[in-house]
ZAMARGU-4260 file (C-alpha; in steps of 0.2 Angstrom, whole numbers, plus 5000, padded with zeros to 4 digits):
<rodrens>
0) 5101/5134/4798 | 5120/5139/4800 | 5114/5152/4814 | 5105/5138/4823 | 5120/5127/4821
5) 5131/5141/4827 | 5123/5144/4844 | 5120/5124/4847 | 5138/5122/4844 | 5142/5135/4857
10) 5132/5126/4870 | 5136/5108/4866 | 5154/5111/4871 | 5147/5114/4888 | 5139/5098/4888
15) 5155/5088/4884 | 5168/5097/4891 | 5162/5112/4902 | 5166/5127/4892 | 5157/5137/4905
20) 5157/5154/4896 | 5143/5165/4892 | 5139/5171/4874 | 5145/5189/4871 | 5132/5201/4865
25) 5141/5203/4848 | 5140/5184/4846 | 5123/5183/4849 | 5119/5197/4838 | 5128/5187/4824
30) 5114/5172/4828 | 5099/5182/4825 | 5088/5177/4810 | 5081/5189/4800 | 5063/5194/4805
35) 5050/5181/4797 | 5063/5168/4797 | 5060/5153/4808 | 5044/5146/4817 | 5039/5159/4829
40) 5021/5166/4829 | 5017/5183/4820 | 5012/5191/4837 | 5028/5186/4846 | 5021/5175/4857
45) 5034/5159/4858 | 5028/5142/4851 | 5026/5127/4863 | 5026/5110/4861 | 5011/5100/4857
50) 4999/5098/4872 | 5005/5114/4880 | 4994/5131/4879 | 5002/5146/4878 | 4999/5159/4891
55) 4998/5178/4889 | 5015/5180/4896 | 5023/5170/4883 | 5024/5155/4895 | 5017/5137/4891
60) 5004/5130/4900 | 5004/5114/4911 | 5005/5095/4906 | 5004/5080/4916 | 4994/5074/4929
65) 4976/5083/4926 | 4968/5071/4938 | 4980/5067/4951 | 4977/5051/4960 | 4974/5051/4979
70) 4988/5046/4991 | 4991/5027/4990 | 4978/5024/4977 | 4990/5016/4966 | 5006/5010/4975
75) 5022/5010/4965 | 5024/4993/4956 | 5037/4982/4959 | 5055/4987/4952 | 5048/5005/4948
80) 5059/5020/4947 | 5051/5027/4963 | 5056/5012/4973 | 5045/5006/4987 | 5040/5024/4994
85) 5021/5024/4997 | 5017/5036/5009 | 5014/5054/5008 | 5017/5069/5020 | 5004/5080/5012
90) 5008/5098/5006 | 5026/5098/5013 | 5034/5113/5002 | 5029/5125/4989 | 5022/5114/4973
95) 5019/5098/4982 | 5002/5092/4988 | 4997/5076/4995 | 4993/5069/4977 | 5004/5079/4966
100) 5023/5087/4964 | 5023/5101/4951 | 5040/5102/4942 | 5044/5116/4929 | 5054/5114/4912
105) 5062/5132/4906 | 5070/5130/4889 | 5073/5141/4874 | 5058/5139/4862 | 5057/5157/4854
110) 5070/5171/4851 | 5084/5173/4839 | 5085/5154/4836 | 5066/5147/4837 | 5065/5130/4844
115) 5082/5128/4849 | 5080/5118/4864 | 5063/5111/4861 | 5068/5095/4862 | 5073/5097/4881
120) 5057/5103/4885 | 5050/5088/4875 | 5061/5076/4883 | 5056/5082/4900 | 5037/5080/4895
125) 5040/5062/4888 | 5047/5057/4904 | 5034/5064/4914 | 5020/5056/4903 | 5030/5039/4904
130) 5030/5040/4923 | 5013/5044/4927 | 5006/5031/4914 | 5018/5016/4919 | 5026/5020/4936
135) 5013/5024/4948 | 5019/5039/4959 | 5033/5047/4970 | 5027/5042/4987 | 5009/5045/4982
140) 5011/5059/4971 | 5010/5061/4952 | 5019/5073/4943 | 5013/5088/4935 | 5024/5098/4922
145) 5023/5117/4919 | 5033/5123/4905 | 5041/5141/4902 | 5049/5148/4887 | 5066/5158/4891
150) 5065/5164/4874 | 5084/5163/4871 | 5087/5178/4883 | 5094/5181/4900 | 5080/5192/4905
155) 5067/5178/4899 | 5077/5165/4909 | 5075/5176/4925 | 5057/5178/4922 | 5053/5161/4919
160) 5064/5156/4935 | 5054/5168/4946 | 5037/5161/4940 | 5044/5143/4943 | 5049/5148/4960
165) 5031/5152/4965 | 5022/5137/4955 | 5033/5123/4956 | 5043/5113/4968 | 5059/5110/4956
170) 5065/5114/4940 | 5069/5099/4928 | 5077/5095/4912 | 5080/5115/4907 | 5091/5121/4893
175) 5095/5139/4890 | 5108/5147/4881 | 5109/5162/4892 | 5105/5152/4909 | 5115/5165/4920
180) 5099/5176/4919 | 5089/5164/4931 | 5102/5160/4943 | 5100/5173/4956 | 5081/5170/4957
185) 5084/5152/4958 | 5096/5155/4973 | 5085/5167/4981 | 5070/5155/4982 | 5080/5140/4985
190) 5071/5129/4971 | 5080/5113/4966 | 5086/5115/4947 | 5091/5098/4939 | 5095/5105/4921
195) 5099/5095/4906 | 5116/5106/4907 | 5123/5122/4915 | 5128/5132/4900 | 5136/5148/4908
200) 5148/5148/4921 | 5136/5158/4931 | 5123/5145/4932 | 5137/5132/4936 | 5142/5142/4951
205) 5123/5143/4958 | 5122/5134/4971 | 5105/5126/4968 | 5108/5122/4950 | 5115/5105/4943
210) 5119/5099/4926 | 5114/5082/4923 | 5128/5082/4909 | 5141/5089/4922 | 5155/5100/4917
215) 5169/5111/4921 | 5179/5120/4908 | 5196/5117/4914 | 5193/5097/4918 | 5195/5087/4903
220) 5195/5067/4903 | 5210/5059/4897 | 5198/5046/4889 | 5195/5058/4874 | 5214/5059/4868
225) 5217/5041/4873 | 5204/5035/4863 | 5211/5044/4848 | 5227/5039/4851 | 5223/5021/4850
230) 5211/5022/4835 | 5223/5034/4825 | 5241/5029/4830 | 5250/5034/4814 | 5242/5053/4816
235) 5246/5058/4834 | 5263/5066/4830 | 5254/5079/4818 | 5236/5085/4823 | 5228/5103/4821
240) 5214/5111/4830 | 5202/5123/4821 | 5187/5131/4830 | 5176/5145/4829 | 5182/5161/4835
245) 5169/5164/4848 | 5170/5164/4866 | 5164/5146/4873 | 5172/5137/4857 | 5188/5144/4859
250) 5190/5141/4878 | 5184/5123/4874 | 5197/5121/4860 | 5211/5128/4870 | 5206/5117/4886
255) 5204/5101/4875 | 5220/5103/4865 | 5230/5106/4881 | 5224/5089/4888 | 5227/5080/4871
260) 5245/5087/4873 | 5247/5080/4890 | 5241/5063/4883 | 5255/5063/4870 | 5245/5071/4855
265) 5257/5083/4846 | 5249/5098/4837 | 5256/5106/4822 | 5243/5120/4818 | 5230/5128/4829
270) 5218/5141/4821 | 5202/5151/4825 | 5191/5154/4812 | 5178/5169/4812 | 5160/5165/4811
275) 5159/5177/4795 | 5174/5169/4786 | 5167/5161/4770 | 5184/5154/4762 | 5192/5140/4771
280) 5203/5136/4757 | 5219/5144/4766 | 5216/5134/4781 | 5215/5118/4772 | 5231/5124/4762
285) 5240/5126/4780 | 5234/5109/4785 | 5243/5101/4769 | 5258/5112/4771 | 5261/5107/4790
290) 5257/5089/4787 | 5242/5087/4798 | 5236/5071/4799 | 5221/5072/4813 | 5210/5086/4811
295) 5200/5092/4827 | 5184/5104/4825 | 5175/5113/4838 | 5161/5123/4832 | 5145/5119/4823
300) 5140/5105/4810 | 5138/5117/4797 | 5155/5125/4798 | 5161/5107/4799 | 5153/5105/4783
305) 5160/5119/4775 | 5178/5114/4781 | 5178/5096/4774 | 5170/5103/4758 | 5184/5114/4757
310) 5197/5099/4761 | 5188/5088/4748 | 5191/5102/4734 | 5209/5102/4737 | 5211/5083/4738
315) 5216/5083/4756 | 5210/5069/4767 | 5217/5067/4784 | 5218/5051/4795 | 5203/5058/4805
320) 5192/5072/4806 | 5186/5074/4825 | 5171/5085/4830 | 5157/5086/4844 | 5140/5078/4845
325) 5132/5093/4834 | 5137/5083/4819 | 5129/5068/4826 | 5113/5073/4817 | 5105/5067/4801
330) 5104/5085/4794 | 5124/5085/4795 | 5124/5070/4783 | 5111/5078/4772 | 5121/5095/4771
335) 5138/5087/4768 | 5134/5071/4758 | 5151/5062/4753 | 5162/5077/4760 | 5158/5073/4778
340) 5160/5053/4777 | 5172/5047/4789 | 5168/5060/4802 | 5171/5055/4820 | 5162/5062/4834
345) 5165/5060/4853 | 5149/5058/4864 | 5145/5055/4882 | 5128/5049/4879 | 5121/5033/4872
350) 5120/5029/4854 | 5103/5029/4845 | 5108/5015/4834 | 5112/5004/4848 | 5100/4993/4859
355) 5099/5003/4875 | 5083/5001/4886 | 5082/5020/4891 | 5085/5026/4874 | 5071/5015/4867
360) 5059/5022/4881 | 5064/5039/4877 | 5062/5037/4858 | 5044/5028/4861 | 5037/5042/4873
365) 5045/5056/4863 | 5034/5049/4848 | 5019/5050/4859 | 5021/5067/4866 | 5029/5075/4850
370) 5025/5064/4834 | 5039/5066/4822 | 5052/5073/4833 | 5069/5066/4831 | 5078/5061/4846
375) 5092/5071/4852 | 5108/5073/4862 | 5099/5088/4872 | 5082/5078/4875 | 5091/5063/4880
380) 5099/5072/4893 | 5083/5081/4898 | 5075/5063/4900 | 5090/5060/4911 | 5086/5074/4923
385) 5069/5069/4925 | 5074/5052/4929 | 5086/5059/4943 | 5073/5070/4950 | 5061/5056/4953
390) 5074/5043/4960 | 5080/5056/4971 | 5063/5063/4976 | 5058/5045/4982 | 5075/5043/4992
395) 5070/5059/5002 | 5053/5051/5006 | 5034/5057/5010 | 5042/5072/5019 | 5048/5081/5002
400) 5055/5099/5004 | 5067/5109/4993 | 5081/5108/5006 | 5080/5090/5008 | 5080/5087/4988
405) 5095/5098/4987 | 5104/5089/5000 | 5101/5073/4992 | 5106/5079/4975 | 5123/5085/4981
410) 5127/5067/4985 | 5124/5061/4968 | 5142/5057/4960 | 5139/5043/4947 | 5123/5046/4939
415) 5120/5035/4922 | 5100/5035/4920 | 5103/5017/4918 | 5116/5017/4905 | 5108/5031/4896
420) 5123/5042/4898 | 5141/5041/4903 | 5143/5042/4922 | 5140/5060/4929 | 5145/5069/4943
425) 5130/5079/4945 | 5132/5084/4964 | 5151/5087/4962 | 5148/5097/4946 | 5164/5090/4938
430) 5166/5085/4920 | 5162/5066/4917 | 5177/5056/4915 | 5170/5044/4902 | 5166/5045/4882
435) 5165/5035/4867 | 5170/5038/4849 | 5158/5035/4834 | 5161/5035/4815 | 5151/5040/4800
440) 5153/5028/4786 | 5142/5026/4771 | 5130/5039/4778 | 5128/5029/4794 | 5134/5031/4812
445) 5142/5017/4820 | 5153/5013/4835 | 5172/5016/4833 | 5178/5014/4852 | 5177/5007/4864
450) 5169/4991/4858 | 5154/4994/4870 | 5149/5007/4883 | 5162/5020/4886 | 5179/5023/4890
455) 5183/5031/4907 | 5201/5041/4910 | 5207/5053/4924 | 5202/5072/4923 | 5216/5083/4918
460) 5215/5101/4925 | 5221/5111/4910 | 5220/5128/4919 | 5209/5135/4905 | 5193/5144/4912
465) 5193/5136/4929
</rodrens>
């Protein structure tokens, strides 16, 4: 479990603050699970989500509209996502027919950490099923989803992208830890690529790829440190930043610390911790020695638990322990128990505990396509990506082409998926300026700040990784 959490931590920082760095070969090797661990199949074929059939090449089969409607058979209902677009231009581009648009999702399902981004594939499938069942069509065309496994490998991402180029009109909701692999292939074929998030700097620079969780490593919103200042005013003179000593986590921590310092938070201690380090007592001793009152942690939830357990053993309780959305998960609470109570998480997505219409839809349809699956941060952004695809395709109209789609996406600068996520500058590929804080108390998460919605600030250019 700790290896899964470590890899997720290296990716989630890209969703929040735009780490933009690829994982090194050494880091990846340290995350490989022992043979026989995880949920992969014995013959090495990638596990795929319910409702898809694995092919001989390790990719998943197709889901969605098995019997697409004929054009204009069912016009879009009033107020639908696709608006009033009802005409069809026939087969206007690869993956488009008079009655169907084929989209592809490429996510890490097998590999060193089996199922690591299955939630992104499930979130995309949930939206496709929801849209086809309730929303009619996009200019007379239903959606068909083909799902591929990038195998937590840059080569796997490249191979799947090449196949998607031939089979699909666009790629939607994808999540791959080594997404730099598919960038050249996507650029070469000109396929629109609306990802849940771009993880590596190479994919961020790919002209046809756009992360719905928009990000850039050197741009950090002032909203984060300002929310901390207003929530814990007594501790801003003595903060500390601890982080896993891995490329992405380190860049993220350094960038966010610089942004916090620019907003008036003083740091008395900063420390990288190796993934293999099991003794956190010396770090806690240093926190006590420096009089640290606010502890920032960037890394996996598993290691956050380890640090807080060491803090508890030494009787040290800061004013705040602040970390990223990897901790916003039931597993974190089960692992940490009382030691992690009081944890503060920053996020740029809606809270699952609150009444949000899009989250409710996502949870409802996730339950239909993947019974028993828990809603997740990654799945939420995949759903948002699929929603953005549909609304943008409808704006393009019946004459749907890859070029027209890309031109339209570049003009999207304030996307929220109807309040499901904080405003994202998808077309501009700039970090979201908005976020919120949630706090764990008594084993349950609740909003800390702001009182509702998100707090939006200005973007601070830290110069780190830009």
